N, C-alpha and C positions, 0 to 999 in steps of 0.2 A: 522309530524303533522303541519298543517297550523294554525297559531294563528293570532289574530288581537288585536291591541292596540288602544283603543278609547280614545284619548286625548281630552276630552270635557271640557267645562267650565260650571259647574252647577250654579244654581241661588237659590234664596229663594223658588221658586215655585216648589214644589215636583211633581206636575202633569206635568209641562213643562219638568222637568228633566226626567220623565218617557218617554216622547216623544223623548227626545234626545237618551235615551237608545234604544228605538225601532228603531229610524232612523239609528244609528250607527251599531246596531246589524244586521239590514236588509242589510246594505252595506257589513258588514263582511261576512254574509252568502252568498251573491251574489259573493263575492270574493273567496269562497270555504273554509272559516275558520271553524274549529270545535269548537273554543273557542274564545270569545271576552272578553277582560279585560277592565273594566272601573276604574276610579280613586276612591280613598277615597272620602267620602262626595258627592258621586253622587246623593244621595237622597236630600241633601240640602247643599249648600255651607256654609263653616264656616263664622262667622260674623253675623249669624242670630240665633234665638232661636232654639236649638236642642231638648229641653225637650218637646216642644209643638208638635213636629212632630214624635218623637220617637215612635216606635210601635214594637210589638213582631214579631218574624220571621214568624208567621202564620197570620200576619196582612194584610191589603189590599194592601199596597205599595209593599211589598215583593211578594204577590200573583200575582200582575200585572207583576212584573219582571219574575216570573215563567211562566205566560201565554205567554209572549213574547218569552221566551226560548223554550217553548213547541211548539208554533206555527211555529217558525223558525227552530226547531230541531237544536239548537246550545246551547253550554254551555256559561253562562254569569257569570262573577265575577263583583260585583258592591258594592261600599261602601254605607252603610246605618247606621242608628242609632236605637238602641233597648233600652228598659228600663233597667236601672242599679239600684244600691243600693243608698239609701239616696238622692233621687231626681236627681241623675246623670243619664247619658246615657252610653251605651256601644258603642264604635266605631267599628262597625261590618262589616265584608265582607260577603256578601251573595254569595254562589256558587250554581247555579241551572242549570239543564239540564234535558231532559227526562231521568228518572231513576237515577238522582243524585240530592241530596240536602244536603248541609252542610253549616257551617259558621265558622268564626274565629273572635274572639274579640281581638282587639289590646292590646298587653301585655305591651309594653313600652310607657308610656304617655309622651307627649311633654311638660315637665316642663323645658324649655330652651329658650334662646334668648328673655326673658321677657314675654313669654307666659306660662300660667299654665293650661295645659289641665286637670290635675287631679282635679281641682275645679269642673269641669262639667262632667268629664268622669270617669267611673268605669273601672279599668283595667281588661283585660282578664287574664286567669291563665295558659293556655296550648297551645302548638303548635298544628297545624292542617294540615294534608295532605289529599289529595283526589286523586282518580284515574279516568282518563278519557281515554277511548279507548287505554288502555295499558300503558299510561304514568302517572307517579305519580308527583303531584304538591304539593309544600309547599306554605304557605300563610304568608304574612307579611304586615304591614301597616306603611308607612311613617317613623316615628322616629325609628321604629324597625330596619331600615336599618343600624343604627349605632351599632348594637349589633350582632356580628358574630355568637354567640352561637345559636341563633334561626335558622339561616340558616344551620348551620352544624347539628343541631338537626333534621331539616326537611330532610336533606340529609341522615342522618343515619336511618331515618324512611322510606327511599326509594325514596325520591324526586329526580327527574332528572331535574325539573324546579322549581325555586322559583319565585313566583309572589309577587311583591311589589306594592301596591296601595297607592298613596300619594296625598297630597295637600301641597306641599313643600313651606315653607315660603320664601319670597323674602328677600334679604339682601346681604351685602358685602360678597363675596366669596361663597354664598350658592349654586349657580349653579355648581361651580367647586367642591364643597364638594359632591353634589349629584352624579356627574359624577364619582368621585373617589370612592364613597361608593358603588354604584351599581356594578362597575367593581370589587372592592375588595371582595364583597360578592359572586360574581361568582367564583372567585379564591379560596376563603376560603372553599367553599362547593363543588367545581367542579360541579356546576349545571349551566344550562341556567338561567339567571335572566330576567324576564319580568317586567320591571319597568314602570308603567303607572301613570303619574301625571296629576293633573288638569292643563289645559292650563293657560296662563297668561291673566288675564282679560283686561290688557291694550292693547292687540292685537285686541280686539273687541270694544275698546273705553270705557271700564268700568274700573274705578280705583279700587285699592284694598279696601276691607271692613275694614278700620281702621287697627288695629294691627293683624287682623285674617290672618292666613296663607292660602291665596286663590289660590296659585299655580303659578308656573313659567314655566310649560311645561317641555321640555327636557326629555320626555319619551324615553325609550331605551329598546332594547333587546340585551343582552350581552351573548356571548358564554362562555362555561366553562373555557376557557383560557383568558377571559377578553377582547375579541374583540367585538366592537359594530357591531351588525348585522343591527340594526335600531337605528337612533339617530334623534329625532325630535327637532324642535325649540319651539317657544312659542305659536303659534296659534293652534286653534282646528284642529285636523287632525286624520284620521284613517290610521294606518300602518298595513300591512299584511306581515307576514314572515313565512317561513317554517323552522322548527327546527327538527333535527333528534336525538331523545333521545339515539340512539345507540352510538352517539359520546361520551356521558358521560362515558360509560364503557371504551372506548378507552383512554379518558383523564385520568381517574382514574388509569388505568394501567401505564401510563407514569408519572403521577403526583399524587401519592397516599397519598395526604396530610391527608385525613380522616383516612387512615390506619396507617399512621406514627405518628399521633397526640398523645401526651402524656398528661395525666391528672396531674395537680399539686395541 
């Protein structure tokens, strides 16, 4: 399967962000990709009001993403915000393609490094997998990458590829942690990991939005044995890569960590 990773830098402008999605999805389709992955907060960058733009999954923004996917005949994964409880929002991944429509709400909220996502975001409750052209994918968002159980749960549900959409916060050692974590989650679950992060705003002359985690780039595609098939820098970029889901079965025969795991 040919996949594309769209390392964009979203802004406060939801309409402009839709045009970014259209542009990068068009490029991905032209390159032969069946699926294009956008980062967390593709709808609106962190550092701006989320409640004022949050909308249901059948709302106009999501429907426009569906229209792009249907017009191009490509699957799109993109981060958006949906209404949650008590005035909060859900940090949601929309998955859409002709004949496919699902979503995942971020389970682990980023109450770390001085940022309290739980003040404004309502946590999801369950893992989500989906199938596209015979390949099963699991979903995760940003801080989820620090929790191996989600990735192994997706793998046990059939996932051969785990997608991680992020807006990874900058800071000392954070890029090294991201690299370590996406590789480790591939090894934990013996899946490919497609890790798509927001690009670094400083690469386009825009500074970070205060303390908001606006992204550092470093999107990557990792093999089930932890090797980087794609490793990007900080600037906006589209990367296209071929992955063979059959490799997962071979790796799990050689390295049966899922089968060998014991519950304590």
